[in-house]
C-alpha positions in Angstrom: 9.5 -7.3 -20.6 11.2 -4.4 -22.7 13.5 -2.1 -21.0 12.0 1.4 -20.1 11.9 3.9 -22.9 11.9 7.0 -20.8 12.4 7.8 -17.3 11.3 10.5 -15.2 12.3 11.2 -11.6 11.9 14.1 -9.1 15.7 14.7 -9.5 15.6 14.9 -13.2 14.5 13.4 -16.5 16.3 11.0 -18.8 14.8 10.0 -22.1 15.7 7.3 -24.5 13.0 6.8 -27.3 12.4 4.2 -29.9 9.5 4.0 -32.3 8.0 1.5 -34.4 4.6 2.7 -36.5 3.2 -0.1 -38.2 0.9 1.2 -40.8 -2.8 0.1 -41.0 -3.8 -2.5 -43.5 -5.9 -0.9 -46.3 -8.8 -2.8 -47.6 -8.1 -4.4 -51.1 -10.1 -2.4 -54.0 -12.0 -4.8 -56.1 -11.0 -4.6 -59.7 -14.1 -4.4 -62.1 -14.3 -7.1 -64.9 -14.9 -4.5 -67.4 -15.1 -0.8 -67.6 -18.6 0.7 -67.6 -19.4 2.9 -70.5 -19.1 6.5 -70.1 -22.7 7.2 -70.8 -23.9 4.6 -68.2 -24.3 5.3 -64.5 -21.4 4.0 -62.3 -22.4 1.2 -60.2 -23.2 2.1 -56.7 -20.5 1.9 -54.3 -20.8 0.1 -51.1 -20.7 2.2 -47.8 -17.1 2.4 -46.8 -16.1 0.8 -43.4 -15.6 3.2 -40.6 -12.3 4.1 -40.2 -10.5 2.3 -37.0 -9.3 5.7 -36.1 -13.2 6.7 -35.0 -13.4 4.0 -32.4 -11.2 1.6 -30.4 -12.3 -1.7 -29.1 -15.2 -1.5 -26.7 -16.2 2.0 -28.4 -13.8 3.9 -26.8 -13.2 7.3 -28.9 -9.6 7.4 -30.1 -7.5 10.5 -30.0 -8.0 11.0 -33.7 -11.8 11.3 -33.4 -13.0 14.8 -33.6 -12.4 16.9 -30.3 -10.2 14.1 -28.8 -6.7 14.8 -27.9 -4.1 12.1 -26.9 -2.4 13.2 -23.5 0.2 10.4 -23.9 2.0 9.2 -27.1 3.1 6.0 -25.7 7.0 6.6 -26.1 7.6 9.8 -24.1 6.8 11.7 -21.2 6.1 15.0 -23.2 3.4 17.3 -21.7 4.0 15.9 -18.5 6.1 17.2 -15.4 6.7 16.0 -11.9 5.1 17.7 -8.8 7.3 19.7 -6.7 6.8 17.3 -3.6 7.3 13.5 -3.6 9.9 11.4 -5.0 8.3 8.2 -6.4 9.3 7.6 -10.1 7.6 7.6 -13.4 8.7 6.2 -16.6 7.4 5.1 -19.9 7.3 1.3 -19.9 5.9 -1.1 -22.6 3.6 1.8 -23.9 2.4 2.8 -20.3 3.2 5.6 -18.1 4.5 3.3 -15.1 4.7 4.7 -11.7 6.7 3.0 -8.8 6.4 3.8 -5.2 9.4 4.8 -3.3 9.7 3.9 0.5 9.0 6.6 2.8 8.1 9.2 0.0 4.8 11.3 0.4 2.3 11.3 -2.4 3.9 12.1 -5.7 2.2 13.2 -8.9 3.0 13.5 -12.7 1.2 16.8 -13.8 -0.1 17.5 -17.3 1.4 20.7 -18.3 -1.6 22.1 -19.8 -4.4 23.0 -17.4 -8.2 21.9 -18.3 -11.6 23.1 -17.0 -14.6 21.3 -18.4 -13.8 18.1 -20.3 -14.2 14.4 -20.6 -11.2 12.3 -19.7 -10.6 8.6 -20.4 -7.8 6.3 -19.7 -7.1 2.7 -18.7 -5.2 1.9 -15.4 -3.8 -1.3 -13.8 -3.1 -0.7 -10.0 -1.0 -2.9 -7.5 -3.8 -4.4 -5.3 -1.9 -2.8 -2.0 -1.6 0.4 -3.6 -4.0 3.4 -3.3 -3.8 5.5 -6.3 -5.9 8.5 -7.9 -6.3 11.0 -10.8 -6.4 14.4 -9.9 -8.5 17.1 -12.0 -8.6 20.6 -12.2 -5.7 20.7 -9.5 -2.6 22.9 -8.7 0.2 23.1 -6.1 -0.5 25.1 -3.1 0.3 28.8 -3.0 0.6 30.9 0.3 -2.9 31.9 -0.4 -4.1 28.2 -0.6 -2.6 27.3 2.8 -5.2 29.7 4.5 -8.0 27.9 3.0 -6.8 24.2 3.1 -6.0 23.7 6.8 -8.1 21.8 9.2 -9.7 22.9 12.3 -9.7 26.7 11.3 -5.8 26.6 11.2 -3.7 27.3 8.0 -2.0 24.4 6.3 1.7 24.4 6.1 2.2 21.9 3.0 3.3 24.6 0.7 3.6 23.2 -3.0 1.5 20.2 -2.3 -0.6 19.3 -5.3 -4.4 19.5 -4.2 -7.9 19.4 -5.7 -10.3 16.9 -6.6 -9.2 13.3 -7.0 -10.9 10.4 -8.7 -10.1 7.6 -6.5 -8.2 4.6 -7.8 -7.7 1.3 -5.7 -8.6 -2.3 -6.1 -11.9 -4.2 -5.4 -13.9 -3.9 -3.0 -13.3 -0.4 -2.7 -13.9 3.2 -3.2 -12.7 3.8 -6.8 -14.3 6.6 -8.9 -15.4 8.4 -6.0 -14.4 12.1 -5.4 -11.7 12.9 -2.9 -10.5 16.4 -1.7 -6.7 15.8 -1.9 -5.3 18.1 0.7 -8.2 20.5 0.7 -8.9 19.9 4.2 -12.3 18.3 3.4 -11.7 14.8 3.1 -14.2 12.8 0.9 -16.2 14.9 -1.5 -18.6 12.2 -2.6 -21.1 11.2 0.0 -21.0 7.7 -0.8 -17.7 6.3 0.8 -18.8 8.4 3.9 -21.4 5.6 4.7 -20.1 2.9 6.7 -19.4 -0.2 4.9 -20.0 1.4 1.6 -17.8 -0.1 -1.2 -18.3 -1.5 -4.8 -16.3 -4.2 -7.2 -16.3 -2.7 -10.5 -12.2 -2.4 -10.6 -11.0 -5.7 -11.9 -8.1 -6.6 -9.8 -4.8 -7.0 -11.4 -6.2 -6.0 -14.8 -6.7 -3.0 -17.0 -9.8 -1.1 -16.2 -11.3 1.8 -18.2 -12.0 4.9 -16.4 -14.4 7.9 -17.6 -14.4 11.2 -16.0 -17.0 14.2 -17.2 -16.1 17.4 -15.3 -18.7 20.2 -16.6 -19.2 23.2 -14.2 -19.6 22.2 -10.9 -20.8 18.6 -11.7 -18.0 15.6 -12.0 -19.5 12.0 -13.1 -17.3 9.0 -13.2 -17.4 5.6 -14.9 -15.5 2.4 -14.5 -15.7 -0.3 -17.0 -19.1 1.3 -18.2 -20.6 1.4 -14.4 -21.9 4.8 -13.2 -19.9 5.6 -10.0 -20.2 9.2 -8.9 -22.4 11.9 -9.7 -21.1 14.9 -7.7 -22.3 18.6 -7.8 -20.1 20.6 -5.5 -20.2 24.4 -5.9 -17.5 25.0 -3.3 -14.8 22.8 -4.8 -15.7 24.2 -8.2 -15.3 27.8 -6.8 -11.9 27.1 -5.7 -10.7 24.8 -8.6 -12.7 25.6 -11.6 -9.5 24.4 -13.8 -6.3 22.9 -13.2 -3.9 19.9 -14.0 -4.7 16.5 -14.6 -2.3 14.5 -12.0 -1.5 10.8 -11.9 -0.7 9.6 -8.3 1.6 7.4 -6.8 0.5 7.3 -3.2 2.9 7.5 -0.5 3.9 4.3 1.5 5.5 3.7 4.9 9.0 2.6 5.2 9.4 -1.2 5.3 6.6 -1.6 2.6 6.6 -1.8 -1.0 7.5 -1.5 -3.9 4.1 -1.0 -5.5 3.4 0.0 -8.8 0.3 1.7 -11.0 0.3 2.3 -14.8 -1.9 4.1 -17.4 -2.0 4.0 -21.0 -4.5 5.4 -23.7 -5.1 8.7 -22.0 -7.1 11.1 -23.8 -9.2 14.3 -23.3 -12.1 16.0 -24.9 -12.6 19.7 -23.8 -16.2 20.5 -23.5 -18.0 24.0 -24.2 -20.1 25.5 -21.6 
């Protein structure tokens, strides 16, 4: 296994970068046997092959395709920052953002520096079978004002600076991956399906890379896992409080005496949508 290329912890960040970009092979041009006379029409050219940049394997639009922007360059953590709370670690390893639990740490998040409102987000993720993880969308760290509205039982919350908002669940199968949870909002599950006793699905391939797709437009949030539709939630209340915010990659907190567990993300890209 390659040594980490970059490491980011709550105490600080250290980066060591290396890159090796292999140019794509270009198709060989055919050499005509004889040049056509100037007055004759040139032979019709065959339709060029669709550039590899337009679609990757499985039909996933690449960052180079129109409207798509890569959020992770595969080599550095540029464009990301750690949450104020939590001390799990994030580093770049083998072209992925690799998160690892720290015993006794609360939930930790790696935040996109940029905020997003309406968008389509795609990424691949591989999570340890014993770790609960998630992808926050439209989220932010709590302010004094947020404490008033995010407590339970009518009481104000006390978790100042905690990263909160809609979370797309990530866990092993059978489970609730893809459904929407109100992380630290005081509301619990926003999606109705996980609230049904015994509900689960097996769309996540345990121990393998899984493709997630999230579409957030207005109050509606849709999710897909490996091409399977999972959540289709319209929640005006959460949209009113969280119309835009950061993307957040979660390493869930674990109890003392457990772990370490890990989760990794790659091919993270986003396309902002016009209302």
